[in-house]
C-alpha positions in Angstrom: 116.3 94.2 84.0 114.4 93.3 80.8 111.3 91.1 81.0 112.3 89.3 77.8 115.6 88.4 76.2 116.9 88.3 72.6 116.4 84.6 72.7 112.8 85.0 73.6 112.3 87.3 70.6 114.1 84.8 68.3 112.0 81.9 69.6 108.8 83.8 69.0 109.5 85.7 65.8 112.6 84.1 64.2 116.1 85.4 63.7 115.4 86.4 60.1 112.8 88.9 61.1 115.0 90.3 63.8 117.9 90.7 61.3 115.6 92.7 59.0 114.4 94.9 61.8 117.7 95.6 63.5 120.4 95.5 60.9 120.5 99.2 60.2 124.1 99.5 59.2 125.0 101.4 56.0 126.5 98.1 54.7 124.2 95.4 56.1 125.9 92.9 58.3 123.1 90.3 58.0 123.2 90.0 61.8 120.9 90.9 64.7 122.0 94.2 66.2 121.8 93.4 69.9 122.0 97.1 70.9 118.8 97.9 68.9 117.1 94.9 70.4 118.2 95.9 73.9 116.7 99.4 73.4 113.4 97.9 72.3 113.3 95.5 75.3 114.1 98.4 77.6 111.2 100.5 76.1 108.9 97.5 76.6 110.0 97.1 80.3 109.4 100.8 81.0 105.9 100.6 79.5 105.1 97.5 81.5 106.4 99.0 84.7 104.3 102.0 84.1 101.2 99.9 84.0 101.9 97.3 86.7 104.1 99.4 89.1 101.0 100.6 91.2 100.0 97.0 91.9 103.2 94.9 91.9 106.8 95.3 93.3 109.2 96.2 90.6 111.1 94.7 88.9 108.8 91.7 88.5 110.8 88.7 89.6 110.5 86.0 88.6 109.1 87.2 85.3 105.6 85.8 84.7 105.1 84.1 81.4 102.4 86.6 80.5 104.7 89.5 81.0 107.4 87.9 78.9 104.9 87.5 76.1 103.7 91.1 76.5 107.4 92.3 76.5 108.1 90.4 73.3 105.0 91.9 71.5 105.8 95.4 72.7 109.5 95.1 71.7 108.6 93.7 68.3 106.2 96.7 67.8 109.0 99.1 68.8 111.4 97.5 66.4 108.9 98.0 63.6 109.1 101.7 64.2 108.7 102.7 60.6 105.8 100.6 59.3 104.4 97.9 61.6 102.2 95.3 59.9 98.6 94.9 61.0 99.5 91.7 62.9 102.2 93.6 64.8 99.8 96.5 65.5 97.1 94.1 66.7 99.6 92.3 69.0 100.7 95.6 70.4 97.1 96.7 71.1 96.3 93.4 72.8 99.5 93.7 74.9 98.4 97.2 76.1 94.9 96.0 76.8 96.3 93.2 78.9 98.4 95.7 80.8 95.4 97.9 81.4 93.6 94.9 82.8 96.6 94.1 85.1 96.6 97.7 86.3 92.8 97.6 87.0 93.2 94.3 88.8 91.0 92.2 86.5 94.1 90.2 85.4 96.4 88.9 88.1 100.1 88.2 87.6 102.0 85.5 89.4 104.3 88.0 91.0 104.8 89.7 94.3 102.3 92.4 95.0 102.5 95.4 97.1 102.0 94.9 100.8 99.2 96.7 102.4 100.4 99.3 105.0 100.1 98.1 108.6 97.1 99.7 110.3 96.6 100.3 114.0 93.0 101.1 113.5 90.6 98.6 115.2 87.5 99.6 113.3 85.8 101.4 116.3 85.1 105.1 116.2 85.4 107.3 119.2 84.4 110.9 119.6 85.8 113.1 122.3 84.7 116.5 123.4 82.5 118.6 125.7 79.0 117.6 126.7 76.5 118.4 124.0 74.5 121.7 124.3 71.4 120.2 122.9 69.7 116.8 123.4 67.5 115.0 125.8 69.9 114.9 128.7 71.0 118.5 128.3 67.5 120.0 128.9 66.0 117.7 131.6 64.1 119.4 134.2 64.1 122.8 132.4 
């Protein structure tokens, strides 16, 4: 399950840019190659899952808007595999910084988190064993 769709990429970056980035045919088709887009979106999902998987149940559902935006920026960067522009590089770096903050817990996603394991521990500590060899009571009257 991808965290963004082809339509999300078109809405953010425009169809013309996606045609330029994905139409890799020997004879250009002047169309978006959905297989290439799908691969970039899958790469973005795997990277996102790697960062947030320790804190949230995967796959994230429903997809938080922040994650959708991050997925778009990552996929765009992956589509620019040969020579990303400074804007694309900066967007990628910002997306990774946000993922690092999510992983650290300083940014919270509107998604289901991991449940804490049930504990039977009451907070009290008990020590069992033989009577002590040393101490006030052990040497009374000696």
